[in-house]
N, C-alpha and C positions, 0 to 999 in steps of 0.2 A: 654767269660768265659774260664779260663785256663783248659785244659784237664789234665787228670791224667799223661799222658806221658810228656806233656810240663812241668808240675810242677816238676816231678822227674828229668828231664834233667837240669832244670834251677836252682832249689833251694835246692835239697837234696844232700849233699855230702855223700860219702860212710862212713859208721860207725855211722851215726846219730841214736840217741836213739828215736824210734818212738813208741807211744802208741795209742790205739784206744778206743773211747767211742762209743759203738754200741747201737743204739736205734731201736725200732720197732720189727718186727717179725723175725722168723727164716730165712726167705728169705734174709732179710737184713744181718743176721749173716753170711750167706754163702758169700754174697758180701764182707763183711769185711774180711773174711778169704782169699778171692781171692786177695784183695788189699794187705793184710799183706804178703801173700805168694810171691807176686810180689816184694814187697819192700825188703823182706828178701833175695830173689834171687839176688837183685841188691846190696846187701851188707849192708843194714840197719840193725840195732840191734832192735829187737822188745822187748819192756819192758812194765811194768805197767805204767799207766798214771802218777803216782806219781814220777816216775824216768825219764820221757820222756823229750826230748828237743823239739820234734814235736808231736803234738796231732792231730789225725784224728777224727773228729766227723762224724760218719756215721748216717745220719739223716733219719727220716721217715716223710711223709706228707700225710698219708692216710686219716686222719680225723683231725679236728681242734685241738683236744686234743694232738695228736701226733705232730702237728706243734708247739704248744706252748712248749711242752717238748723239741723239737729240738732247738727252739730259746733260751730258758732258758739255755740249755747246751752250746750253742755257746757263750752266754754272760758270762757264768762261765769261759770258756776257754780263752776268750778275757781278762777277769779280771786277770787270772793267767799270761797271757802274759804281761800285763801292769805292774804287780808286779815283772816281771823278773823271774818267776818260770818256765816258758817254753819259748821257742824261737819263735816257729811258730805254727800257727793254720791252719789246712786244714779242709774245710767243704765238705763232700761227701754225696752221697746217693740221695734219692728221692727229698728232699727239694731243694738241690743244682741243681738237674737235672731240676726241674720245675721252680725255681725262682732264678737261679744263678745270672743273671744280676742285678736283683733287690736287692738281698742280698749283692752283691758286693758294691752297693752304701750305703746300710745301715750299713755294717760292713767293713769299710776300713782297720780295724786291721787284718782281715782274710787274710792270704797269698795267698790262692787259693781255687777255688771251682771245685770239681772233677766230679760231676754227679754220675751216676751209671755205674759199669763195664758191658761190653757187654758179654752175654752168647755165648760161642763158640759151634757151633753145633757138631763139630767132636772131641773136647777134652776139658777137664776141667783143667785149669792151676793148678799147685801145690798150695794147700791152707795151711795156718798156722791154724791148728785146734784150735778153741776157746772153743769148747765143751770139757767136760771130755773125757778121752780116751776110755771109754766104749760105747759111743754112738755118732752118727754123723748124720748130715743132708745131704741129697743128692738132689740137685736141678736138676730136669729133664727137666724143661721148664721155659719160661719167658713170662710174659704178658698173654693176653687171647683174645678170639674171641667174648666175650659176650656183651660188650657195655651196661652194666647195667646203668640205668639212674642216679644212685646216685654215681657212682664210677669214679674216675679220673685215675685209674691205667693204662689203655691203652694209655692215653695222656702222662703219665710219662714214661712208659716202652716201648712204641712203638709196633711194629709188633710182634705177637706171634711167638715164635721159640721153637722147640723141639731139644734136643740133640739126637744124634744117640744112638741106643741100644748098639752098640759096645763101645762108649765112657763111657756110664753109667756103663756097666758091668766091664770095665777096672777100673773105680774108685772104685766100690764096691769090686772087687778082692783085690785092694790095701788096702782098709779099713779092709777087712776080715783078710788079712795077718798081719795087725797091731794089731789085737786082739780086734777090735770093736765087741760088742755084739748085738747092735741094730742100725738099720738105719731108718731114718724118711724121707720118700719120699715127697718132697715139690715142689711147683710151684704155680702160681696164680690159675691155673686150671689144676691139674694133670690128670683129666679125659679127657681132650682134647689132651693129649699127643699123638704125632704121626700124628695128622691130617694134619700138614703142610708137613711132609717129607714122610710119608707112606700112606697118603690119607685115613686113617681110624683111629679110636680110638684104640690105641695100648697099653694101660696101662696093660691090662691083659697079653698080650704077654710079655711085659717087666718084669712083676712080675715073670712069669714062668722062664724066663732067669736068673733073679737075684737069685731066690730060688735055682737054680741049681749050683750056684757058691759060696753059703754061707756055710762056715764051722763053724767058730767061731760065726758068726752072727746068732742069733736065732730068732730075731724079726725084721720083716719088717712092718713099720707102715705107713699108708696113711693119709696125711694131705692136706686139701683144695680140696675136690672133688666138682665139680659143678653138682647139681642134674640132670639137663636135659641131661647131658653127661654120666651118670652112665648106663652101659650096662649090659645085662644079663650075658654076658661072664665075665665081671669083678666081678659080684656078685658070680658067680660059682667059679671063681678062688680064691676069698677070702675064700669061704666056704671050698674049697678042698685043699688049700695049707697050711700045718701046720705052716710054717714060717711067713705067713702073719697074723698079729694080727687081731682078730675080732673087729676091731676098725676103724670107718670111720668118719673123720671130714668132714661134708657136710653142709655148710652154706645154710639154707633154706630161710632166710631173712623175709619171711612172709607166710601166708596161704590164705589170702583173694584174690580171683580172681581179684578184682578191683586193689589191691595194687601190686600183682604180675605182672599185665599188665603194670601198671605205672612204675614199677621197670625194665621192659623189661627183665624178667627172663626166658622167653620162656618155661614156665611150668605153668600148671593150678592147682587149688586146688585138683581136682580129681586125676590128674597125680602124684602130690606130695604125696597124701595119699596112692595111689596104690604103689608107689615106696618104701615108708617107710614100708608098710605092706609086700611087696615082700622081702625086705632085712631081715626083722625080721623073716619071715617064712623060708627063705633059710639058714640064719645064726642065729639060735636061741640064741646063746651066744653073739651076737654082742652088742657093745656099740656104740651108735651114739652120736657124738658131733656136735652141730649145733649152729648157731647164728641167731639172729633176730634183725631187725631194728624197733625202735619205733619212730613214728612221721614223716614218709615220707609225703611230701606235699599232702594234700587231704585225709590223713588217717582219717576216721571218728571214732566215738565212736563204731559204729557197726563193722567196720573193726578190731579194736583193740580187742573187745570182742570175735570176731571169732578167733583171734590169741590166746587169753587166753584159750579158750575152747580147741583149738588144742593142745596147750602145756600140759594142764592138762589131756587130753584124751590119748595122745601118750607118755607122760612121758619119755622124752629124758634123757639119763643117764648123759650127759654133755650138758649144754647150757649156752650161754652168750647173753647179750642184749646190743645193742648200741643205743644211741639216734641218729637220723638222723643228719648228718653233711652236711651243704650246701657247696658243692665243686665247686669252680670256673670252668667254662667251661663245666659242666655237664648239661644234660637235666633237671634233677630234680631241679637244682638251678634256672631254669627259670620258674618253675611251679608256678601257683597261689595257693592260699590256703596253704601257709606255716604255719605249726603248731607252736603255741607259745611254747617257751622254757619250760615254767612251765608245760604245758600239756605233752610235750615229757618226761620230767623228771618223772612226776607222772606215766606215762605209763611204763617207764622202771622199776621204783620201784615196781609197782604192779606185773609185769611179773617176776622180780627176786625173789620176795617173794614167788610166786607160785613155781618157780623152786627150791628154797631152801628147801621147804617142800618135793618136789619130790626127790631131791638129798639125803636128810637125810633118807628117807624111803628106797631108793635103797641101800645106804650105809649100813643100818641096816641089809639088806638081806644077807650080806656077813658074818655076825657073825656066827661062827661055821664051816665055809667053809675053805678049803685049797686053797691057791693061790700061783702060781709061781711068785716070786718077783726078780727083778733085783736090786742088791744093788748099791746105789749111793755113800754113804759116811757114816762115823760114826757120830752119833749125838754128838755135842759138849757138854761136861760136863756130859755125860752119859756113864758109864763104859761098859755097855753091850747092848746098843741100837744103831741100825743102821737105816738109812733112805733109802728106796727103792721105786720102782714103780712096779705095776702090768702091764700086757699087756693092761689094760683098762685105763692107765694113760700116756698121752703124756708128754714129758719133759716141764717144765716151765708153762704149762697152766692148768694142772690137779692136782689132789691131790697126796699124797704120802702114803706109808705104813711104819709105824714105826715097826721095827723088834727087838724083844728081842732075844739075842743069847749069850750063854756062849762061844760058839766057835768064834774065831776071823774071821771076814769076811773082804773082800776088795771090792772096787768098781769093778763092772763087774761080780761079782759072782751071779749065779742064785741059789735061795734057795726056798724050800717049806715052807710056813708060814701058821699056823693055826690062823685065825682071831678071836680075842677075844673082840675087841672094835671097834666101828664105830662112826665117827664124821660127821659133815656136808659134808666135802669134803675128809677127810683123814680116813685111817684105821690103826689099831694097832694089832699086833699079836706076836706069839712066833714061832721061827724056829722049824720045826719038825725034 
């Protein structure tokens, strides 16, 4: 498989117009930003895909649905190459990392397979930011320690690695100087941050350091916390540091002791409940985002009903559900009692219907309240309506706030908004 460096040396001449199609999560987006930053530094011209000579497809292979989307996108780019609309196709990211040799046989039209860039412990290469200028993602670690039975990430990403506090602070200082207003801390497991280099969970320490250097940046958001690694120190830091949003993305995946054990989550039903209660008690205004898996091999009707009761009892502000995806090379893929696809789908639908009711009720509770909102853009076709997010809404995955304002606003502005209407996932209001 050609490496990134090999491909750039052999095939890309200076001044090539390069575009990227990024698939998957925010972690993939940071990888794409690193790739494009390196290409730009080497003299390539970064353009929209419609104007590109070379297109990089940054793939995802986390679950079957993501793999299908990646393959479909590769096929689309190959077709454009055949028609002469682009000259070269590069396939990068998780799918190429895991199946590069196989893909090279199936797609001879692809010029190279790049895999995933390596995270440097001591510095972050200059990135070409693909997010709007007012918010950014900051990747603090790569891979994880957890070896969940259903997940192939460690096989794709390799050994867990944390960046140094100094390198992260340096990146955040630069973003702050550029006028960024919100940073989103990401990694496969940010709560394990520092365990490899500092020999202890160091996310709380990092947050305190970052809060101290943020001037323009007003929101620090935490994405992808592993429940068994959430410490009391971290909870206290979120509760006590005004710049850290009272928002925690913490995938729980299930609640049944039986399934948690089969998933190898290193946490029990009782410990999960106590953790959620502790977080809510110490951070009363917190919004918890979580995800659950329906249909892990061996999941019984009783296990699933226990999960439904848990969701309805604890009323998570944000929740998503995935059907179990059988991943090659994982322990769960070898388990007996694979759940039929139809049963998995029915369980997902039932859980999502429960969550939709909960979400609507929580949204309605905002009507009449005042919220601080970060403006994203002006709504197309609406003279005095803007789209923004509250501190309870992460970019791309949560809802938005529609803001009526006679005053002209711009992306990156913070405004106070009186909420007048609530929908299933979104809010609407008037600037105060």
